[in-house]
C-alpha positions in Angstrom: 44.3 12.9 51.9 42.0 15.7 50.9 40.4 15.6 54.4 43.8 15.8 56.0 44.8 18.8 53.8 41.4 20.5 54.5 41.9 20.2 58.3 45.4 21.5 58.1 44.5 24.5 56.0 41.5 25.2 58.2 43.9 25.4 61.2 46.1 27.9 59.4 48.8 25.7 58.1 50.3 26.2 54.6 50.0 23.0 52.7 51.6 22.2 49.4 50.6 19.1 47.5 52.6 17.2 44.9 50.3 14.8 43.0 48.8 13.8 39.7 47.2 16.6 37.7 43.8 15.0 38.0 43.9 15.9 41.8 44.7 19.6 41.4 41.2 21.0 41.7 40.3 19.0 44.9 43.4 20.1 46.7 43.2 23.7 45.6 39.5 23.8 46.6 40.5 23.1 50.3 43.3 25.8 50.3 46.4 23.9 49.3 48.9 25.0 46.7 49.6 22.3 44.1 52.4 21.0 41.9 52.2 18.1 39.5 54.7 15.3 39.2 56.9 16.1 36.2 59.1 13.0 35.7 57.0 10.0 36.6 53.9 8.8 34.8 50.9 10.9 35.8 47.1 10.7 35.5 45.7 13.8 33.8 42.2 12.5 34.4 40.5 9.6 36.2 39.5 7.7 33.1 40.4 4.0 33.0 42.5 4.5 29.9 44.7 7.0 31.8 45.6 4.5 34.5 49.4 3.7 34.1 49.0 0.4 35.8 45.9 -1.0 34.0 45.9 -4.0 36.3 42.7 -5.3 34.9 44.6 -6.3 31.8 46.7 -8.7 33.7 45.8 -12.4 33.8 47.1 -13.1 37.3 47.5 -11.3 40.6 51.3 -11.7 40.5 51.4 -10.2 37.0 49.3 -7.3 38.2 51.6 -6.8 41.2 54.6 -6.9 39.0 53.1 -4.2 36.7 52.3 -2.0 39.7 55.9 -2.5 41.0 57.4 -1.6 37.6 55.2 1.3 36.6 54.5 3.0 40.0 56.3 1.7 43.1 59.8 0.9 42.0 60.3 1.7 38.3 59.9 5.5 38.6 61.2 5.8 42.2 64.1 8.0 41.2 61.7 10.2 39.2 59.5 10.8 42.2 62.5 11.4 44.4 63.9 14.0 42.0 60.6 15.8 41.7 60.2 16.0 45.4 63.7 17.3 45.9 63.1 20.0 43.4 59.8 20.9 45.1 61.6 21.1 48.5 64.0 23.6 46.9 61.1 25.7 45.7 58.8 25.1 48.6 60.6 24.0 51.8 58.5 21.8 54.1 58.5 21.1 57.9 56.4 18.0 57.5 55.8 15.5 54.7 52.7 13.3 54.5 52.8 10.6 51.9 49.5 9.2 50.6 51.1 6.7 48.3 53.7 4.0 48.6 56.3 5.8 46.5 59.6 4.3 47.3 61.7 7.1 45.8 
């Protein structure tokens, strides 16, 4: 995603990224403006203990998938959607590029 944003800004496009706070520096370094998620769980750093899924704690792949579903993909879907709608009000967009499978 950073490579895509870098290419777009290099071509003169304005790019606004909504992501976890731990990604701010990378995106701003390639010329994007940045906003953090406000409602869903976020990663403030890339340390293992900050991972909201913590899939390594699960004893089976189905349990790990269920945790991913509940904590990232489906559980906070409305939170992601509401945050994006607010961002579009503040910062209208012509194009949206999604890096994650965020069902909201």
